[in-house]
KOLGUFI-317248 format. One record per atom (N, C-alpha, C): x, y, z; residue number from 1. Coordinates in nm, 2 decimals, always signed. Atoms other than C-alpha are relative to their C-alpha. Layout:
      X      Y      Z nuza
      X      Y      Z  NUM
...
***
This chain:
      X      Y      Z nuza
  -0.05  +0.12  -0.08    1
  -3.35  +3.42  +1.80    1
  +0.09  -0.08  -0.09    1
  -0.09  +0.09  +0.08    2
  -3.06  +3.21  +1.69    2
  +0.03  -0.12  +0.08    2
  -0.05  +0.12  -0.06    3
  -2.93  +2.86  +1.76    3
  +0.16  +0.01  -0.01    3
  -0.14  -0.03  +0.00    4
  -2.57  +2.91  +1.86    4
  +0.08  -0.11  +0.07    4
  -0.09  +0.10  -0.06    5
  -2.29  +2.66  +1.92    5
  +0.12  +0.07  +0.07    5
  -0.11  -0.05  -0.08    6
  -2.04  +2.75  +2.19    6
  +0.10  -0.11  +0.01    6
  -0.10  +0.10  -0.01    7
  -1.72  +2.54  +2.14    7
  +0.11  +0.05  +0.08    7
  -0.11  -0.04  -0.09    8
  -1.47  +2.56  +2.42    8
  +0.11  -0.10  -0.01    8
  -0.12  +0.08  +0.02    9
  -1.12  +2.44  +2.37    9
  +0.12  +0.08  +0.05    9
  -0.11  -0.08  -0.06   10
  -0.90  +2.64  +2.60   10
  +0.10  -0.07  +0.08   10
  -0.09  +0.08  -0.08   11
  -0.72  +2.35  +2.77   11
  +0.13  -0.02  -0.08   11
  -0.13  +0.03  +0.05   12
  -0.36  +2.24  +2.72   12
  +0.02  -0.15  +0.00   12
  -0.01  +0.15  +0.01   13
  -0.43  +1.86  +2.75   13
  +0.10  -0.06  +0.09   13
  -0.11  +0.05  -0.09   14
  -0.21  +1.79  +3.05   14
  -0.03  -0.15  +0.03   14
  +0.03  +0.14  -0.03   15
  -0.40  +1.46  +3.12   15
  +0.04  -0.09  -0.11   15
  -0.04  +0.08  +0.12   16
  -0.32  +1.34  +2.77   16
  +0.15  -0.01  -0.01   16
  -0.14  +0.00  +0.02   17
  +0.04  +1.43  +2.77   17
  +0.07  +0.09  +0.10   17
  -0.06  -0.08  -0.10   18
  +0.26  +1.55  +3.05   18
  +0.11  +0.09  -0.05   18
  -0.10  -0.08  +0.06   19
  +0.51  +1.71  +2.82   19
  -0.05  +0.14  -0.02   19
  +0.05  -0.14  +0.00   20
  +0.48  +2.09  +2.87   20
  +0.00  +0.06  -0.14   20
  -0.02  -0.06  +0.13   21
  +0.58  +2.15  +2.51   21
  -0.09  -0.07  -0.11   21
  +0.09  +0.07  +0.09   22
  +0.32  +1.91  +2.36   22
  -0.11  +0.09  -0.05   22
  +0.11  -0.07  +0.05   23
  +0.05  +2.04  +2.14   23
  -0.13  -0.03  +0.07   23
  +0.12  +0.03  -0.06   24
  -0.29  +2.07  +2.30   24
  -0.08  -0.10  -0.08   24
  +0.07  +0.12  +0.06   25
  -0.52  +1.77  +2.23   25
  -0.10  +0.05  -0.11   25
  +0.09  -0.04  +0.10   26
  -0.77  +1.98  +2.03   26
  +0.06  +0.02  -0.13   26
  -0.07  -0.02  +0.13   27
  -0.51  +2.04  +1.77   27
  +0.08  -0.12  -0.05   27
  -0.06  +0.13  +0.05   28
  -0.38  +1.68  +1.74   28
  -0.08  -0.04  -0.13   28
  +0.06  +0.03  +0.13   29
  -0.45  +1.55  +1.39   29
  -0.03  -0.14  -0.01   29
  +0.04  +0.13  +0.04   30
  -0.63  +1.25  +1.28   30
  -0.03  +0.00  -0.15   30
  +0.01  +0.00  +0.14   31
  -0.60  +1.17  +0.91   31
  +0.03  +0.14  -0.06   31
  -0.04  -0.13  +0.05   32
  -0.43  +1.51  +0.87   32
  -0.08  +0.12  +0.04   32
  +0.09  -0.11  -0.04   33
  -0.71  +1.71  +1.03   33
  -0.01  +0.01  +0.15   33
  +0.00  -0.02  -0.15   34
  -0.71  +1.87  +1.38   34
  -0.14  -0.05  +0.05   34
  +0.12  +0.05  -0.06   35
  -0.96  +1.72  +1.62   35
  -0.11  +0.11  +0.01   35
  +0.10  -0.11  -0.02   36
  -1.13  +2.06  +1.68   36
  -0.07  +0.03  -0.13   36
  +0.06  -0.02  +0.12   37
  -1.20  +2.09  +1.31   37
  -0.11  -0.10  -0.03   37
  +0.11  +0.10  +0.01   38
  -1.39  +1.76  +1.31   38
  -0.12  +0.04  +0.08   38
  +0.11  -0.05  -0.08   39
  -1.60  +1.91  +1.59   39
  -0.07  +0.11  -0.06   39
  +0.06  -0.12  +0.06   40
  -1.66  +2.24  +1.42   40
  -0.08  -0.04  -0.13   40
  +0.07  +0.04  +0.12   41
  -1.76  +2.07  +1.09   41
  -0.13  -0.06  +0.02   41
  +0.13  +0.06  -0.03   42
  -2.04  +1.89  +1.26   42
  -0.10  +0.11  +0.01   42
  +0.09  -0.11  -0.02   43
  -2.20  +2.21  +1.37   43
  -0.01  +0.09  -0.12   43
  +0.00  -0.07  +0.13   44
  -2.11  +2.38  +1.04   44
  -0.10  -0.06  -0.09   44
  +0.09  +0.07  +0.09   45
  -2.31  +2.12  +0.85   45
  -0.14  +0.00  +0.05   45
  +0.13  +0.01  -0.05   46
  -2.61  +2.12  +1.08   46
  -0.09  +0.12  -0.04   46
  +0.08  -0.11  +0.06   47
  -2.89  +2.32  +0.91   47
  -0.07  +0.09  +0.11   47
  +0.07  -0.08  -0.11   48
  -3.04  +2.44  +1.25   48
  +0.10  +0.09  +0.08   48
  -0.10  -0.08  -0.07   49
  -2.71  +2.59  +1.37   49
  +0.02  +0.13  -0.08   49
  -0.01  -0.13  +0.07   50
  -2.69  +2.96  +1.28   50
  +0.14  +0.06  +0.02   50
  -0.13  -0.06  -0.03   51
  -2.36  +3.07  +1.45   51
  +0.08  -0.09  +0.09   51
  -0.10  +0.07  -0.08   52
  -2.05  +2.93  +1.61   52
  +0.09  +0.10  +0.07   52
  -0.11  -0.08  -0.07   53
  -1.83  +3.09  +1.88   53
  +0.09  -0.10  +0.06   53
  -0.11  +0.09  -0.05   54
  -1.50  +2.93  +1.98   54
  +0.08  +0.07  +0.10   54
  -0.08  -0.06  -0.10   55
  -1.32  +2.99  +2.30   55
  +0.13  -0.09  +0.00   55
  -0.13  +0.07  +0.02   56
  -0.95  +2.90  +2.26   56
  +0.11  +0.05  +0.09   56
  -0.12  -0.04  -0.08   57
  -0.63  +2.90  +2.46   57
  +0.07  +0.12  -0.06   57
  -0.05  -0.13  +0.06   58
  -0.48  +3.25  +2.42   58
  +0.13  -0.02  -0.09   58
  -0.12  +0.02  +0.07   59
  -0.15  +3.11  +2.29   59
  -0.03  -0.06  -0.14   59
  +0.04  +0.06  +0.13   60
  -0.34  +2.94  +2.00   60
  -0.11  +0.08  -0.08   60
  +0.10  -0.08  +0.06   61
  -0.57  +3.23  +1.91   61
  +0.02  +0.02  -0.15   61
  -0.03  -0.03  +0.14   62
  -0.40  +3.32  +1.58   62
  -0.01  -0.13  -0.08   62
  +0.00  +0.13  +0.08   63
  -0.36  +2.95  +1.48   63
  -0.15  -0.04  -0.02   63
  +0.14  +0.03  +0.02   64
  -0.73  +2.90  +1.54   64
  -0.07  +0.07  -0.11   64
  +0.05  -0.08  +0.11   65
  -0.81  +3.18  +1.31   65
  +0.04  -0.05  -0.14   65
  -0.05  +0.05  +0.13   66
  -0.59  +3.03  +1.04   66
  -0.08  -0.13  -0.03   66
  +0.07  +0.12  +0.02   67
  -0.76  +2.69  +1.08   67
  -0.15  +0.02  -0.05   67
  +0.14  -0.03  +0.04   68
  -1.11  +2.84  +1.05   68
  -0.01  +0.04  -0.15   68
  +0.00  -0.05  +0.14   69
  -1.02  +3.01  +0.72   69
  +0.04  -0.12  -0.09   69
  -0.04  +0.11  +0.09   70
  -0.84  +2.70  +0.58   70
  -0.10  -0.10  -0.02   70
  +0.11  +0.10  +0.01   71
  -1.13  +2.47  +0.65   71
  -0.14  +0.06  -0.03   71
  +0.12  -0.07  +0.04   72
  -1.40  +2.72  +0.55   72
  -0.11  -0.02  +0.10   72
  +0.11  +0.00  -0.10   73
  -1.59  +2.72  +0.88   73
  -0.07  +0.13  +0.00   73
  +0.06  -0.13  +0.03   74
  -1.82  +3.00  +0.76   74
  -0.09  +0.04  +0.11   74
  +0.10  -0.04  -0.10   75
  -2.06  +3.00  +1.06   75
  +0.07  +0.06  +0.12   75
  -0.07  -0.06  -0.11   76
  -1.79  +3.12  +1.29   76
  -0.04  +0.15  +0.01   76
  +0.04  -0.14  -0.03   77
  -1.92  +3.45  +1.45   77
  +0.10  +0.07  +0.09   77
  -0.10  -0.06  -0.09   78
  -1.63  +3.50  +1.69   78
  +0.09  -0.11  +0.06   78
  -0.10  +0.08  -0.07   79
  -1.32  +3.35  +1.84   79
  +0.05  +0.08  +0.12   79
  -0.04  -0.07  -0.12   80
  -1.24  +3.45  +2.19   80
  +0.11  -0.07  +0.08   80
  -0.10  +0.06  -0.08   81
  -0.96  +3.39  +2.43   81
  -0.06  -0.07  +0.13   81
  +0.06  +0.07  -0.12   82
  -1.03  +3.13  +2.70   82
  +0.06  +0.05  +0.13   82
  -0.04  -0.05  -0.13   83
  -0.98  +3.17  +3.07   83
  +0.08  -0.11  +0.07   83
  -0.08  +0.09  -0.09   84
  -0.81  +2.98  +3.36   84
  -0.07  -0.13  +0.00   84
  +0.07  +0.13  -0.01   85
  -1.08  +2.71  +3.38   85
  -0.09  -0.02  -0.12   85
  +0.09  +0.02  +0.11   86
  -1.31  +2.55  +3.13   86
  -0.12  +0.08  +0.01   86
  +0.12  -0.09  -0.02   87
  -1.60  +2.74  +3.28   87
  +0.03  +0.14  -0.03   87
  -0.04  -0.13  +0.04   88
  -1.41  +3.06  +3.24   88
  +0.00  +0.02  -0.15   88
  +0.00  +0.00  +0.14   89
  -1.36  +2.98  +2.88   89
  -0.14  +0.01  -0.06   89
  +0.14  +0.00  +0.05   90
  -1.73  +2.91  +2.83   90
  -0.06  +0.14  +0.03   90
  +0.05  -0.13  -0.04   91
  -1.82  +3.23  +3.01   91
  +0.04  +0.11  -0.10   91
  -0.05  -0.10  +0.10   92
  -1.60  +3.44  +2.78   92
  -0.07  -0.01  -0.13   92
  +0.07  +0.01  +0.12   93
  -1.77  +3.30  +2.48   93
  -0.14  +0.04  +0.01   93
  +0.14  -0.04  -0.03   94
  -2.11  +3.35  +2.63   94
  -0.02  +0.15  +0.00   94
  +0.00  -0.15  -0.01   95
  -2.04  +3.71  +2.70   95
  +0.01  +0.06  -0.14   95
  -0.01  -0.04  +0.14   96
  -1.94  +3.76  +2.34   96
  -0.13  -0.02  -0.08   96
  +0.13  +0.03  +0.06   97
  -2.25  +3.59  +2.22   97
  -0.11  +0.09  +0.04   97
  +0.11  -0.08  -0.06   98
  -2.47  +3.79  +2.45   98
  +0.00  +0.14  -0.06   98
  -0.02  -0.13  +0.06   99
  -2.33  +4.11  +2.30   99
  -0.06  +0.01  -0.14   99
  +0.03  +0.00  +0.14  100
  -2.44  +4.01  +1.95  100
  -0.13  -0.07  -0.04  100
  +0.12  +0.08  +0.03  101
  -2.76  +3.80  +1.99  101
  -0.11  +0.03  +0.10  101
  +0.11  -0.02  -0.09  102
  -3.10  +3.81  +2.14  102
  +0.01  -0.09  +0.12  102
  -0.01  +0.07  -0.13  103
  -3.14  +3.70  +2.50  103
  -0.07  -0.14  +0.00  103
  +0.07  +0.13  +0.00  104
  -3.38  +3.41  +2.41  104
  +0.07  -0.09  -0.10  104
  -0.07  +0.10  +0.09  105
  -3.13  +3.25  +2.17  105
  +0.04  -0.12  +0.08  105
  -0.05  +0.13  -0.06  106
  -3.03  +2.89  +2.24  106
  +0.15  -0.01  -0.02  106
  -0.14  +0.03  +0.01  107
  -2.67  +2.81  +2.31  107
  +0.03  -0.14  +0.03  107
  -0.03  +0.14  -0.02  108
  -2.54  +2.46  +2.26  108
  +0.15  +0.00  +0.04  108
  -0.14  +0.00  -0.06  109
  -2.22  +2.43  +2.48  109
  +0.06  -0.14  -0.02  109
  -0.06  +0.12  +0.05  110
  -1.99  +2.17  +2.34  110
  +0.15  +0.00  +0.02  110
  -0.15  +0.01  -0.01  111
  -1.63  +2.04  +2.41  111
  +0.06  +0.00  -0.14  111
  -0.07  +0.00  +0.12  112
  -1.39  +2.11  +2.13  112
  +0.06  -0.14  -0.03  112
  -0.06  +0.13  +0.01  113
  -1.25  +1.76  +2.19  113
  -0.10  -0.11  +0.02  113
  +0.11  +0.10  +0.00  114
  -1.58  +1.58  +2.16  114
  -0.05  +0.00  -0.15  114
  +0.03  -0.02  +0.14  115
  -1.59  +1.54  +1.78  115
  -0.08  -0.11  -0.07  115
  +0.08  +0.10  +0.06  116
  -1.82  +1.25  +1.73  116
  -0.15  +0.00  +0.03  116
  +0.14  -0.02  -0.03  117
  -2.16  +1.39  +1.81  117
  -0.08  -0.02  -0.12  117
  +0.09  +0.03  +0.12  118
  -2.44  +1.28  +1.58  118
  -0.09  +0.12  -0.02  118
  +0.09  -0.11  +0.04  119
  -2.66  +1.53  +1.39  119
  -0.13  +0.00  +0.08  119
  +0.13  +0.01  -0.07  120
  -2.98  +1.40  +1.55  120
  +0.00  +0.04  +0.14  120
  -0.01  -0.04  -0.14  121
  -2.85  +1.46  +1.90  121
  +0.00  +0.15  +0.01  121
  +0.01  -0.15  +0.01  122
  -2.80  +1.83  +1.81  122
  -0.14  +0.04  -0.02  122
  +0.14  -0.03  +0.03  123
  -3.15  +1.84  +1.67  123
  -0.08  -0.02  +0.13  123
  +0.08  +0.03  -0.12  124
  -3.29  +1.68  +1.99  124
  +0.03  +0.10  +0.11  124
  -0.04  -0.10  -0.09  125
  -3.10  +1.93  +2.20  125
  -0.08  +0.13  -0.02  125
  +0.07  -0.12  +0.04  126
  -3.26  +2.22  +2.01  126
  -0.15  -0.01  +0.03  126
  +0.15  +0.02  -0.02  127
  -3.61  +2.07  +2.02  127
  -0.03  +0.00  +0.15  127
  +0.03  +0.01  -0.15  128
  -3.59  +1.99  +2.40  128
  +0.02  +0.14  +0.06  128
  -0.03  -0.13  -0.06  129
  -3.44  +2.33  +2.49  129
  -0.11  +0.11  -0.04  129
  +0.10  -0.09  +0.04  130
  -3.70  +2.51  +2.28  130
  -0.13  -0.02  +0.08  130
  +0.12  +0.04  -0.08  131
  -3.98  +2.33  +2.47  131
  +0.02  +0.03  +0.15  131
  -0.01  +0.01  -0.14  132
  -3.83  +2.31  +2.82  132
  +0.10  +0.11  +0.06  132
  -0.09  -0.10  -0.05  133
  -3.56  +2.58  +2.84  133
  +0.14  -0.04  +0.00  133
  -0.13  +0.06  +0.01  134
  -3.26  +2.35  +2.84  134
  +0.00  -0.14  -0.04  134
  -0.01  +0.14  +0.04  135
  -3.13  +2.01  +2.74  135
  +0.14  -0.04  +0.04  135
  -0.13  +0.06  -0.04  136
  -2.85  +1.79  +2.88  136
  +0.01  -0.13  -0.07  136
  -0.02  +0.13  +0.07  137
  -2.72  +1.52  +2.65  137
  +0.06  -0.10  +0.10  137
  -0.04  +0.11  -0.09  138
  -2.69  +1.19  +2.84  138
  +0.00  -0.13  -0.07  138
  +0.01  +0.14  +0.04  139
  -2.62  +0.82  +2.79  139
  -0.02  -0.08  +0.12  139
  +0.02  +0.09  -0.11  140
  -2.72  +0.53  +3.01  140
  +0.14  -0.06  +0.04  140
  -0.12  +0.06  -0.04  141
  -2.44  +0.40  +3.22  141
  +0.00  -0.16  -0.01  141
  -0.01  +0.15  +0.02  142
  -2.32  +0.04  +3.14  142
  +0.09  -0.06  +0.11  142
  -0.08  +0.05  -0.11  143
  -2.10  +0.01  +3.45  143
  -0.08  +0.04  +0.13  143
  +0.06  -0.03  -0.13  144
  -2.21  +0.01  +3.82  144
  +0.07  +0.13  +0.05  144
  -0.06  -0.12  -0.05  145
  -2.16  +0.36  +3.96  145
  +0.01  +0.00  +0.15  145
  -0.02  -0.01  -0.14  146
  -2.01  +0.40  +4.31  146
  +0.02  +0.14  +0.04  146
  -0.03  -0.14  -0.05  147
  -2.02  +0.72  +4.52  147
  +0.07  -0.02  +0.13  147
  -0.09  +0.02  -0.12  148
  -1.74  +0.74  +4.78  148
  +0.06  +0.13  +0.03  148
  -0.06  -0.12  -0.04  149
  -1.65  +1.05  +4.97  149
  +0.14  -0.02  +0.05  149
  -0.14  +0.03  -0.05  150
  -1.34  +0.89  +5.13  150
  +0.09  -0.06  -0.10  150
  -0.08  +0.06  +0.11  151
  -1.23  +0.73  +4.80  151
  +0.05  -0.14  +0.04  151
  -0.04  +0.13  -0.05  152
  -1.20  +0.40  +4.99  152
  -0.11  -0.10  +0.00  152
  +0.11  +0.08  -0.02  153
  -1.54  +0.27  +5.06  153
  -0.12  +0.06  -0.07  153
  +0.12  -0.06  +0.07  154
  -1.86  +0.31  +4.85  154
  -0.11  +0.03  +0.11  154
  +0.11  -0.03  -0.09  155
  -2.12  +0.50  +5.05  155
  -0.14  -0.02  -0.07  155
  +0.13  +0.01  +0.07  156
  -2.39  +0.49  +4.78  156
  +0.03  -0.08  -0.13  156
  -0.01  +0.08  +0.13  157
  -2.44  +0.23  +4.50  157
  -0.14  +0.01  -0.06  157
  +0.14  -0.02  +0.07  158
  -2.74  +0.36  +4.29  158
  -0.03  -0.12  -0.09  158
  +0.04  +0.10  +0.10  159
  -2.93  +0.12  +4.07  159
  +0.05  +0.05  -0.13  159
  -0.06  -0.03  +0.12  160
  -2.76  +0.11  +3.74  160
  -0.10  +0.06  -0.10  160
  +0.11  -0.05  +0.09  161
  -3.09  +0.16  +3.55  161
  -0.03  +0.14  +0.02  161
  +0.04  -0.14  -0.03  162
  -3.12  +0.50  +3.72  162
  +0.12  +0.09  -0.02  162
  -0.12  -0.08  +0.02  163
  -2.77  +0.62  +3.63  163
  +0.03  +0.04  -0.14  163
  -0.03  -0.05  +0.14  164
  -2.66  +0.83  +3.33  164
  +0.13  +0.08  +0.01  164
  -0.12  -0.09  +0.01  165
  -2.35  +1.00  +3.21  165
  -0.03  +0.12  -0.08  165
  +0.03  -0.12  +0.07  166
  -2.38  +1.36  +3.11  166
  +0.11  +0.02  -0.10  166
  -0.10  -0.03  +0.11  167
  -2.21  +1.45  +2.78  167
  -0.02  +0.14  -0.05  167
  +0.02  -0.13  +0.07  168
  -2.24  +1.74  +2.54  168
  -0.05  -0.03  -0.14  168
  +0.02  -0.14  -0.05  169
  -2.39  +1.95  +2.40  169
  -0.09  +0.00  +0.12  169
  +0.09  -0.04  -0.10  170
  -2.56  +2.10  +2.69  170
  -0.06  +0.14  -0.04  170
  +0.06  -0.11  +0.07  171
  -2.81  +2.36  +2.57  171
  -0.09  +0.08  +0.10  171
  +0.07  -0.09  -0.08  172
  -2.96  +2.66  +2.74  172
  -0.05  +0.13  -0.07  172
  +0.03  -0.13  +0.05  173
  -3.13  +2.99  +2.68  173
  +0.12  +0.09  +0.04  173
  -0.12  -0.08  -0.01  174
  -2.85  +3.25  +2.64  174
  -0.01  +0.08  +0.13  174
  +0.01  -0.09  -0.12  175
  -2.98  +3.49  +2.91  175
  +0.01  -0.08  +0.13  175
  +0.01  +0.08  -0.12  176
  -3.04  +3.21  +3.16  176
  +0.14  -0.06  +0.04  176
  -0.12  +0.05  -0.04  177
  -2.70  +3.05  +3.14  177
  +0.11  +0.10  +0.03  177
  -0.08  -0.11  -0.04  178
  -2.52  +3.38  +3.15  178
  -0.03  +0.04  +0.14  178
  +0.04  -0.04  -0.14  179
  -2.71  +3.47  +3.46  179
  +0.05  -0.10  +0.10  179
  -0.05  +0.11  -0.09  180
  -2.62  +3.13  +3.62  180
  +0.15  +0.02  +0.02  180
  -0.15  -0.03  -0.01  181
  -2.25  +3.21  +3.55  181
  +0.02  +0.12  +0.09  181
  -0.03  -0.13  -0.07  182
  -2.27  +3.56  +3.69  182
  -0.03  -0.02  +0.15  182
  +0.03  +0.03  -0.14  183
  -2.44  +3.44  +4.01  183
  +0.10  -0.08  +0.07  183
  -0.10  +0.09  -0.05  184
  -2.19  +3.16  +4.06  184
  +0.13  +0.07  +0.02  184
  -0.13  -0.07  +0.00  185
  -1.89  +3.39  +3.99  185
  +0.01  +0.09  +0.12  185
  +0.00  -0.09  -0.11  186
  -1.99  +3.61  +4.28  186
  +0.04  -0.07  +0.13  186
  -0.03  +0.08  -0.12  187
  -1.96  +3.33  +4.54  187
  +0.10  -0.11  -0.02  187
  -0.10  +0.11  +0.04  188
  -1.74  +3.07  +4.36  188
  +0.07  +0.04  -0.12  188
  -0.06  -0.05  +0.12  189
  -1.52  +3.26  +4.12  189
  +0.09  -0.10  -0.07  189
  -0.09  +0.10  +0.06  190
  -1.29  +2.96  +4.06  190
  -0.08  -0.12  -0.05  190
  +0.09  +0.11  +0.04  191
  -1.59  +2.73  +3.98  191
  +0.04  -0.13  +0.06  191
  -0.04  +0.12  -0.07  192
  -1.48  +2.48  +4.24  192
  -0.11  -0.10  +0.00  192
  +0.09  +0.11  +0.01  193
  -1.65  +2.14  +4.19  193
  -0.11  +0.02  -0.11  193
  +0.10  -0.02  +0.11  194
  -1.84  +2.27  +3.88  194
  +0.07  -0.05  -0.12  194
  -0.07  +0.07  +0.11  195
  -1.73  +2.04  +3.60  195
  -0.07  +0.03  -0.14  195
  +0.07  -0.03  +0.13  196
  -1.99  +2.14  +3.34  196
  -0.12  +0.09  +0.02  196
  +0.11  -0.10  -0.01  197
  -2.29  +2.36  +3.27  197
  -0.12  -0.06  +0.07  197
  +0.11  +0.07  -0.07  198
  -2.54  +2.10  +3.40  198
  +0.03  +0.01  +0.15  198
  -0.03  -0.01  -0.14  199
  -2.36  +2.10  +3.74  199
  -0.02  +0.14  +0.04  199
  +0.02  -0.14  -0.03  200
  -2.36  +2.48  +3.73  200
  -0.15  +0.03  +0.03  200
  +0.15  -0.03  -0.01  201
  -2.74  +2.49  +3.68  201
  -0.05  -0.07  +0.13  201
  +0.05  +0.08  -0.12  202
  -2.80  +2.22  +3.95  202
  +0.04  +0.06  +0.13  202
  -0.04  -0.07  -0.12  203
  -2.60  +2.41  +4.21  203
  -0.08  +0.11  +0.04  203
  +0.09  -0.11  -0.02  204
  -2.85  +2.69  +4.17  204
  -0.14  -0.05  +0.01  204
  +0.13  +0.07  -0.01  205
  -3.14  +2.44  +4.21  205
  -0.09  +0.03  -0.12  205
  +0.08  -0.02  +0.13  206
  -3.25  +2.49  +3.85  206
  -0.03  -0.14  -0.06  206
  +0.04  +0.12  +0.06  207
  -3.44  +2.21  +3.68  207
  +0.07  -0.02  -0.14  207
  -0.06  +0.03  +0.13  208
  -3.27  +2.04  +3.38  208
  -0.07  -0.12  -0.06  208
  +0.07  +0.10  +0.08  209
  -3.40  +1.81  +3.11  209
  +0.10  -0.08  -0.08  209
  -0.10  +0.09  +0.07  210
  -3.22  +1.51  +2.96  210
  -0.05  -0.03  -0.14  210
  +0.03  +0.06  +0.13  211
  -3.20  +1.40  +2.59  211
  +0.11  -0.11  -0.02  211
  -0.08  +0.11  +0.02  212
  -3.05  +1.08  +2.47  212
  +0.11  +0.03  -0.10  212
  -0.11  -0.02  +0.08  213
  -2.70  +1.10  +2.33  213
  +0.05  -0.13  -0.07  213
  -0.05  +0.12  +0.07  214
  -2.49  +0.86  +2.12  214
  +0.13  -0.04  +0.07  214
  -0.10  +0.05  -0.08  215
  -2.24  +0.63  +2.28  215
  +0.14  +0.03  -0.05  215
  -0.13  -0.03  +0.06  216
  -1.95  +0.72  +2.04  216
  +0.04  +0.15  +0.03  216
  -0.02  -0.14  -0.02  217
  -1.97  +1.08  +2.16  217
  +0.10  +0.02  +0.12  217
  -0.10  +0.00  -0.11  218
  -1.65  +1.05  +2.37  218
  +0.08  +0.13  +0.00  218
  -0.09  -0.11  -0.02  219
  -1.44  +1.33  +2.51  219
  +0.14  -0.05  +0.00  219
  -0.14  +0.05  +0.01  220
  -1.07  +1.30  +2.43  220
  +0.07  +0.06  +0.13  220
  -0.07  -0.03  -0.12  221
  -0.90  +1.30  +2.77  221
  +0.13  -0.07  +0.02  221
  -0.12  +0.08  -0.02  222
  -0.65  +1.02  +2.77  222
  +0.05  -0.05  -0.14  222
  -0.05  +0.05  +0.13  223
  -0.43  +0.86  +2.50  223
  -0.09  -0.12  -0.05  223
  +0.09  +0.11  +0.04  224
  -0.67  +0.56  +2.50  224
  -0.12  +0.06  -0.07  224
  +0.11  -0.07  +0.06  225
  -0.95  +0.80  +2.41  225
  +0.03  +0.04  -0.15  225
  -0.05  -0.04  +0.13  226
  -0.74  +0.92  +2.11  226
  -0.01  -0.12  -0.09  226
  +0.00  +0.12  +0.09  227
  -0.70  +0.56  +1.98  227
  -0.15  -0.04  -0.04  227
  +0.14  +0.04  +0.02  228
  -1.08  +0.50  +2.02  228
  -0.05  +0.10  -0.11  228
  +0.06  -0.09  +0.09  229
  -1.16  +0.82  +1.83  229
  +0.06  -0.03  -0.14  229
  -0.06  +0.03  +0.13  230
  -0.92  +0.73  +1.54  230
  -0.08  -0.12  -0.06  230
  +0.08  +0.11  +0.05  231
  -1.11  +0.40  +1.51  231
  -0.14  +0.04  -0.04  231
  +0.14  -0.05  +0.03  232
  -1.45  +0.57  +1.52  232
  +0.00  +0.08  -0.13  232
  -0.01  -0.08  +0.12  233
  -1.35  +0.82  +1.25  233
  +0.02  -0.09  -0.12  233
  -0.02  +0.09  +0.11  234
  -1.21  +0.55  +1.03  234
  -0.12  -0.08  -0.04  234
  +0.13  +0.07  +0.03  235
  -1.53  +0.35  +1.07  235
  -0.10  +0.08  -0.07  235
  +0.09  -0.09  +0.07  236
  -1.74  +0.65  +0.98  236
  +0.03  +0.03  -0.14  236
  -0.05  -0.03  +0.13  237
  -1.53  +0.73  +0.68  237
  -0.02  -0.12  -0.09  237
  +0.02  +0.12  +0.08  238
  -1.55  +0.37  +0.56  238
  -0.15  -0.02  -0.03  238
  +0.14  +0.01  +0.02  239
  -1.93  +0.37  +0.60  239
  -0.04  +0.10  -0.11  239
  +0.03  -0.10  +0.10  240
  -1.95  +0.69  +0.39  240
  +0.05  -0.04  -0.13  240
  -0.06  +0.04  +0.12  241
  -1.72  +0.55  +0.13  241
  -0.08  -0.11  -0.07  241
  +0.08  +0.12  +0.06  242
  -1.92  +0.22  +0.09  242
  -0.14  +0.05  -0.04  242
  +0.13  -0.05  +0.04  243
  -2.25  +0.42  +0.08  243
  +0.01  +0.07  -0.13  243
  -0.02  -0.07  +0.13  244
  -2.11  +0.64  -0.20  244
  +0.02  -0.10  -0.11  244
  -0.02  +0.10  +0.10  245
  -2.00  +0.33  -0.39  245
  -0.13  -0.06  -0.04  245
  +0.13  +0.06  +0.03  246
  -2.34  +0.18  -0.35  246
  -0.09  +0.09  -0.08  246
  +0.08  -0.10  +0.07  247
  -2.51  +0.50  -0.48  247
  +0.05  +0.00  -0.15  247
  -0.05  +0.00  +0.13  248
  -2.28  +0.50  -0.78  248
  -0.04  -0.13  -0.08  248
  +0.04  +0.13  +0.07  249
  -2.35  +0.13  -0.86  249
  -0.15  +0.00  -0.03  249
  +0.14  -0.01  +0.02  250
  -2.72  +0.20  -0.83  250
  -0.03  +0.08  -0.13  250
  +0.01  -0.09  +0.11  251
  -2.69  +0.48  -1.08  251
  +0.04  -0.07  -0.13  251
  -0.06  +0.07  +0.12  252
  -2.48  +0.27  -1.32  252
  -0.09  -0.12  -0.05  252
  +0.08  +0.12  +0.04  253
  -2.73  -0.02  -1.31  253
  -0.14  +0.04  -0.05  253
  +0.14  -0.04  +0.05  254
  -3.03  +0.19  -1.41  254
  +0.00  +0.01  -0.15  254
***
């Protein structure tokens, strides 16, 4: 049994940039490093993660291989070409993982453009999925959520205390999530209205379990998200730098 990270980054970032020739958002650089490498390094460093599979846009397959070598992402077990939709890309990586790992392995499905996940959230995902079979990373909503089918009038206004935003990773047993995909692909091959693995599971009336995520674990979708991520990474690097200086001073004062 292995703990496997499935990182999907098959998109072209149209919502971030309408320019057809623009580089996909997962390859945009912050402080000289592509966003997807920040994501991969988190799972690379986590002691409970055994393997990483990446699903990438076919046009950037060779470039992804170069990046993995350049940044020494040694836990990479496979790079696969993504599909038409995000769920297609995830499925392609899951099939590759299924060929090489035991059925009871855990897979942590994570966005390539969500590079600020904390280590303890990954740990909580593994612990919850080991106990319950799956884990969905969530954070409490700080805004009032409205449900409107006509996009004009709110039909449902749930109590804010009962609302949560699903994030990533979302963790499952390998055989169960592959089966969920295969069942869905028979009746809904385009994954219509299925935006993530949690939705996929719930459409099949399967129970899911929540774990608390971190608020900075944003997905880069808009240009504003990119600015926020830059600030978060700068803040994290400053904290690490000050911590290192403090350790050095403590050593020198002994």
